[in-house]
N, C-alpha and C positions, 0 to 999 in steps of 0.2 A: 550647472552646479549639482553635485551628487547629493541626494537626500539621505538621511540616516535610515537604515532599514526599519520597516514597520512589521509588527506581528503578522505572520503569514506570507511575507514577501518571499519570492523564490530566489535561488542562486542563478544569476543571469550572466555572469562573466563567462563568455563562450570560449575564451582562450584555451582552457583545459578543463576536462571533466573533474569534478570534485573528488578528493581523496577522503579517507576517514577523518583526518584532522580538520579539513575544511568543513565537512558535514557536522562534526561535533561542535566546532566553534559557532556554526550558523544556527543549528537547531537547539543547542544547549545540552549540558551533560545529562539532565534528566531524560529528555526526549531521545538522546543518543543511546541511553541504556535500552530503551524500547526498540530502537532501530537495530542495535546489535543483537538483542535477544530474538527478534523476529528473523533476522538473517540466520542466526544459529539454528533456530527452529526449522527453517526451510532446508538448511544443509543437513540437519540430522534426519528429518523425515523424508526428504527427497534427495538422497545422496547422488551426486553426479548427474541429476536430471536437468538442472538449469545452469546456464552461464549468464549471470546478471550483466546487463548492458546499460551503460549510461546513454541517455538520449537527451539531446538539446531541443527544446520545443519553442525556441525563439525568446525574444525579450520579455514577453508576457508570462510564458509558462516556465521558462528556465530549464534547469536540469532535473531529470528524474531517473531512477534506477529501475529498469524493467526486468522482470523474471518471466521468461518465455521459453517454451520448447517449440511446439508447432503453433499452439495458441497461447495468448497472453495468460499468465498465471496471476500476477499482481504487479503493481508498480509502486515503488517507494517514492514519496515526494518530500524532499527536505525543504521545509519552509522556515522562515525566521522564527526561532523559539517554538517551533512546532514540527511534528512529524505526522504525515498522513500516509495511509496506504490505500491505493485504488484497486478494487476488485470488480471485474466486469462479470455480471451474471447473464449468460445467454438464456435462451428459452428453457432448456432442460434444467438449468440451475434455478431459474425463477420458479419452476414447478416444485422443485425440491424445497426451496425457501418457503414457499406457501404452505407446503405440507407440514413444515416445522414452525410455522408462524408463531405459535404460542409457546415455543420453547426458547426462542431468541429473546434477548433483553429488549425492553421497550424502546430504548434509544436507537437500537439497530433497526427495529421494525419501522420506526418513524423515518429514519434515514432512507430505508428501502422504499417506503411509500412515497416519500418526497422526491426521490431520484427520477429523473426523466428516462423514459424507455426509448432507446434508439434502435435502428435496425439490427445493430450488432449486440444489443443488450442494455442492461441497466448498469451504469457506472456508479458504484458505491465508493465514495471517498470518506474513509473512516479516519478521523483525527485520533491519534493514539497517545493518550496521556496517562493511561493506567494499565495495570495487568488485565483488568476486565476488558478494556478496549482491544488489547492485544489478543486475548482469548477469543473475542468475537471474530477477529480477522483469521486466526488459525482455524476456527470452526468453519468459517465461510470457505477457506481454501481447501480444507479437508473434504467439505461437501462438494466443492467444484471439481477436485481431482484427488481421489483417495490416494494416500501415500502407497508406494510400492511395498509389497509384503517384505518384511525383514526376516529372511530365512537364516 
């Protein structure tokens, strides 16, 4: 028997990768505004750099949208009534984060401090429910990979 989706559940129907309408219905219109806004920000500041790719992570993890060139940039995770972005900070990025530790919002520093460090970095999963959350993510991404200069 199918259960009704719970807050934070992932899209797990692997028959087809989600389209915008599926994502909007799943995460809700408010979260979708942040989703679309962050997509537009990436397209504006990193034009032609990334080709977003849907990945299916199995029944538990479901679908996610990864932005990657040679290294992962970020991953969008559509969850039921919520949108999160995952940003992996490698060694160099962790040094930069620490140098700016007192500039970041306290919620982000707490998230950073609580994130486990793996051999390939710290995986920060930032739930985006406000413009401030979205700004934290764009600041992390800019620190991770400065946008190409716009001549």
